[in-house]
Backbone as a printed PyTorch tensor [residue, N CA C, xyz], in Angstrom:
tensor([[[ 26.1660,   8.2870,  38.3300],
         [ 25.7650,   9.1240,  37.2160],
         [ 24.7230,   8.3990,  36.3740]],

        [[ 23.8410,   9.1680,  35.8150],
         [ 22.8240,   8.5870,  34.9480],
         [ 23.3460,   8.4970,  33.5270]],

        [[ 22.9650,   7.4210,  32.8640],
         [ 23.3020,   7.2770,  31.4510],
         [ 22.3400,   8.1220,  30.6290]],

        [[ 22.8290,   8.7440,  29.5630],
         [ 21.8920,   9.4700,  28.7030],
         [ 20.9570,   8.4710,  28.0340]],

        [[ 19.7150,   8.8900,  27.7780],
         [ 18.7650,   7.9650,  27.1480],
         [ 19.2320,   7.5690,  25.7480]],

        [[ 18.9750,   6.3400,  25.3950],
         [ 19.3210,   5.8590,  24.0600],
         [ 18.4010,   6.5210,  23.0410]],

        [[ 18.9440,   6.9190,  21.9030],
         [ 18.0680,   7.5260,  20.8930],
         [ 17.0910,   6.4880,  20.3540]],

        [[ 15.8870,   6.9280,  20.1180],
         [ 14.8940,   6.0240,  19.5530],
         [ 15.1660,   5.8650,  18.0650]],

        [[ 14.8840,   4.6850,  17.5230],
         [ 15.1380,   4.5020,  16.0920],
         [ 14.2800,   5.4530,  15.2590]],

        [[ 14.8530,   5.9270,  14.1840],
         [ 14.1580,   6.8790,  13.3150],
         [ 13.1410,   6.1440,  12.4570]],

        [[ 11.9550,   6.7050,  12.3720],
         [ 10.9000,   6.1410,  11.5330],
         [ 11.2870,   6.3430,  10.0680]],

        [[ 11.0900,   5.3240,   9.2390],
         [ 11.4320,   5.4690,   7.8210],
         [ 10.5150,   6.5210,   7.1880]],

        [[ 11.0100,   7.1230,   6.1260],
         [ 10.2370,   8.1680,   5.4560],
         [  8.9230,   7.6030,   4.9140]],

        [[  8.9640,   6.4090,   4.3360],
         [  7.7410,   5.7950,   3.8120],
         [  6.7100,   5.5530,   4.9080]],

        [[  7.1650,   5.0260,   6.0450],
         [  6.2520,   4.7790,   7.1700],
         [  5.7030,   6.0980,   7.6940]],

        [[  6.5410,   7.1220,   7.7390],
         [  6.1070,   8.4270,   8.2210],
         [  5.0090,   8.9900,   7.3150]],

        [[  5.1880,   8.8850,   6.0010],
         [  4.1900,   9.3910,   5.0510],
         [  2.8630,   8.6450,   5.2320]],

        [[  2.9380,   7.3200,   5.3740],
         [  1.7070,   6.5350,   5.5770],
         [  0.9980,   6.9420,   6.8630]],

        [[  1.7510,   7.1200,   7.9360],
         [  1.1460,   7.5070,   9.2160],
         [  0.5300,   8.8980,   9.1580]],

        [[  1.2250,   9.8300,   8.5430],
         [  0.6910,  11.1940,   8.4140],
         [ -0.6070,  11.1600,   7.6140]],

        [[ -0.6240,  10.4230,   6.5110],
         [ -1.8310,  10.3190,   5.6890],
         [ -2.9990,   9.7210,   6.4550]],

        [[ -2.7230,   8.6680,   7.2320],
         [ -3.7710,   8.0190,   8.0220],
         [ -4.3120,   8.9700,   9.0950]],

        [[ -3.4080,   9.6520,   9.7940],
         [ -3.8330,  10.5730,  10.8530],
         [ -4.6510,  11.7300,  10.2940]],

        [[ -4.2180,  12.2820,   9.1540],
         [ -4.9700,  13.3930,   8.5540],
         [ -6.3320,  12.9240,   8.0510]],

        [[ -6.4120,  11.6970,   7.5390],
         [ -7.7050,  11.1590,   7.0910],
         [ -8.6620,  11.0290,   8.2790]],

        [[ -8.1480,  10.6250,   9.4290],
         [ -8.9890,  10.5170,  10.6250],
         [ -9.5130,  11.8840,  11.0490]],

        [[ -8.6510,  12.9030,  10.9970],
         [ -9.0870,  14.2580,  11.3590],
         [-10.1180,  14.7620,  10.3540]],

        [[ -9.8920,  14.5000,   9.0620],
         [-10.8530,  14.9370,   8.0400],
         [-12.2140,  14.2670,   8.2350]],

        [[-12.2250,  12.9970,   8.6170],
         [-13.4940,  12.3120,   8.8890],
         [-14.2100,  12.9680,  10.0690]],

        [[-13.4480,  13.2980,  11.0990],
         [-14.0490,  13.9540,  12.2670],
         [-14.6070,  15.3230,  11.8850]],

        [[-13.8940,  16.0520,  11.0280],
         [-14.3990,  17.3520,  10.5690],
         [-15.7060,  17.1550,   9.8070]],

        [[-15.7600,  16.1210,   8.9710],
         [-16.9790,  15.8360,   8.2100],
         [-18.1670,  15.5360,   9.1070]],

        [[-17.9140,  14.8580,  10.2190],
         [-19.0110,  14.5170,  11.1430],
         [-19.5190,  15.7210,  11.9130]],

        [[-18.7110,  16.7550,  12.0350],
         [-19.1590,  17.9070,  12.8330],
         [-19.4190,  19.1350,  11.9580]],

        [[-19.6270,  18.9350,  10.6500],
         [-19.9200,  20.0610,   9.7560],
         [-21.1130,  20.8480,  10.3110]],

        [[-20.9610,  22.1480,  10.3340],
         [-22.0270,  23.0100,  10.8050],
         [-21.8950,  23.3850,  12.2670]],

        [[-21.1460,  22.6070,  13.0430],
         [-20.9050,  22.9530,  14.4470],
         [-19.8130,  24.0130,  14.4520]],

        [[-20.1960,  25.2320,  14.7470],
         [-19.2840,  26.3640,  14.6030],
         [-18.0400,  26.2430,  15.4700]],

        [[-18.1650,  25.6240,  16.6330],
         [-17.0160,  25.5060,  17.5360],
         [-16.1640,  24.2940,  17.1700]],

        [[-16.7910,  23.1280,  17.0830],
         [-16.0470,  21.8920,  16.8490],
         [-15.3500,  21.9020,  15.4970]],

        [[-16.0300,  22.3920,  14.4810],
         [-15.4260,  22.3960,  13.1450],
         [-14.1680,  23.2520,  13.1150]],

        [[-14.1930,  24.3960,  13.7640],
         [-13.0240,  25.2760,  13.7820],
         [-11.8870,  24.6750,  14.6120]],

        [[-12.2330,  24.0370,  15.7240],
         [-11.1900,  23.4080,  16.5440],
         [-10.5170,  22.2620,  15.7960]],

        [[-11.3130,  21.4350,  15.1300],
         [-10.7380,  20.3210,  14.3800],
         [ -9.9270,  20.8040,  13.1760]],

        [[-10.3910,  21.8610,  12.5380],
         [ -9.6380,  22.4200,  11.4190],
         [ -8.2980,  22.9520,  11.9200]],

        [[ -8.3080,  23.6000,  13.0720],
         [ -7.0580,  24.0720,  13.6760],
         [ -6.1390,  22.9180,  14.0170]],

        [[ -6.7000,  21.8370,  14.5540],
         [ -5.9010,  20.6480,  14.8850],
         [ -5.2900,  20.0590,  13.6230]],

        [[ -6.0760,  20.0180,  12.5450],
         [ -5.6040,  19.4850,  11.2720],
         [ -4.4200,  20.3070,  10.7670]],

        [[ -4.5450,  21.6310,  10.8520],
         [ -3.4790,  22.5040,  10.3590],
         [ -2.2170,  22.3710,  11.2080]],

        [[ -2.3730,  22.2990,  12.5240],
         [ -1.2100,  22.1440,  13.4100],
         [ -0.5350,  20.8000,  13.1570]],

        [[ -1.3260,  19.7550,  13.0320],
         [ -0.7720,  18.4290,  12.7790],
         [  0.0080,  18.4250,  11.4640]],

        [[ -0.5540,  19.0360,  10.4450],
         [  0.1110,  19.0980,   9.1470],
         [  1.4160,  19.8780,   9.2300]],

        [[  1.4100,  20.9740,   9.9710],
         [  2.6130,  21.7900,  10.1210],
         [  3.7180,  21.0210,  10.8560]],

        [[  3.3800,  20.3910,  11.9660],
         [  4.3650,  19.6330,  12.7370],
         [  4.8620,  18.4410,  11.9300]],

        [[  3.9440,  17.7230,  11.3160],
         [  4.3180,  16.5370,  10.5450],
         [  5.2000,  16.8950,   9.3640]],

        [[  4.8960,  18.0010,   8.7010],
         [  5.6980,  18.3790,   7.5380],
         [  7.1070,  18.7530,   7.9650]],

        [[  7.2520,  19.3550,   9.1370],
         [  8.5850,  19.6820,   9.6480],
         [  9.3780,  18.4080,   9.9160]],

        [[  8.7380,  17.4350,  10.5720],
         [  9.4050,  16.1700,  10.8630],
         [  9.7260,  15.4050,   9.5780]],

        [[  8.7980,  15.4460,   8.6220],
         [  9.0220,  14.7610,   7.3530],
         [ 10.1850,  15.3990,   6.5910]],

        [[ 10.2420,  16.7100,   6.5730],
         [ 11.3460,  17.4070,   5.9080],
         [ 12.6750,  17.0300,   6.5630]],

        [[ 12.7030,  16.9800,   7.8760],
         [ 13.9180,  16.5860,   8.5890],
         [ 14.3370,  15.1800,   8.1730]],

        [[ 13.3800,  14.2710,   8.1120],
         [ 13.6570,  12.8930,   7.7100],
         [ 14.1930,  12.8380,   6.2730]],

        [[ 13.5720,  13.5910,   5.3790],
         [ 14.0210,  13.6080,   3.9850],
         [ 15.4280,  14.1750,   3.8520]],

        [[ 15.7390,  15.1830,   4.6550],
         [ 17.0880,  15.7480,   4.6140],
         [ 18.1170,  14.7170,   5.0710]],

        [[ 17.7820,  13.9470,   6.0790],
         [ 18.6820,  12.8910,   6.5410],
         [ 18.8390,  11.8330,   5.4450]],

        [[ 17.7120,  11.4400,   4.8320],
         [ 17.7540,  10.4010,   3.8030],
         [ 18.5680,  10.8030,   2.5790]],

        [[ 18.5400,  12.0740,   2.2260],
         [ 19.1820,  12.5120,   0.9920],
         [ 20.5500,  13.1440,   1.2070]],

        [[ 20.9790,  13.2710,   2.4570],
         [ 22.2780,  13.8910,   2.7370],
         [ 23.4050,  13.0170,   2.2000]],

        [[ 24.4190,  13.6540,   1.7070],
         [ 25.5980,  12.9150,   1.2500],
         [ 26.3600,  12.4360,   2.4830]],

        [[ 26.7600,  11.2160,   2.4270],
         [ 27.5300,  10.6510,   3.5330],
         [ 28.9670,  11.1450,   3.4380]],

        [[ 29.5980,  11.3950,   4.5780],
         [ 30.9860,  11.8650,   4.5300],
         [ 31.9080,  10.8110,   3.9240]],

        [[ 32.8740,  11.2760,   3.1850],
         [ 33.8420,  10.3930,   2.5610],
         [ 34.9710,  10.1280,   3.5490]],

        [[ 35.4130,   8.8980,   3.5910],
         [ 36.5350,   8.5370,   4.4640],
         [ 37.8350,   8.9280,   3.7550]],

        [[ 38.6560,   9.6410,   4.4720],
         [ 39.9450,  10.0510,   3.9160],
         [ 40.9950,   9.0900,   4.4640]],

        [[ 41.6210,   8.3670,   3.5520],
         [ 42.6800,   7.4490,   3.9500],
         [ 44.0050,   8.1700,   3.9400]],

        [[ 44.6940,   8.0710,   5.0530],
         [ 45.9990,   8.7050,   5.1520],
         [ 47.0510,   7.9410,   4.3540]],

        [[ 48.2270,   8.4710,   4.2810],
         [ 49.3020,   7.7830,   3.5470],
         [ 49.6260,   6.4480,   4.2010]],

        [[ 49.9400,   5.5240,   3.3550],
         [ 50.4420,   4.3230,   3.9290],
         [ 49.7570,   3.0880,   3.7440]]])
């Protein structure tokens, strides 16, 4: 039988925010270089929007994990 893959460690929220900001800045620079190109500018703008949508979903998931209340341990009698 195969072992299930080990989960990859979760990226910290701070690191995730820095990476998202860096990636979006790179896309914005590329958009700036192709201003006026009717095809490239629209494709890069679409890529920027998709990246932002996916990243925001992952970031929200991370924030929910970070802010979730941890379950309380119930000690039985004794």
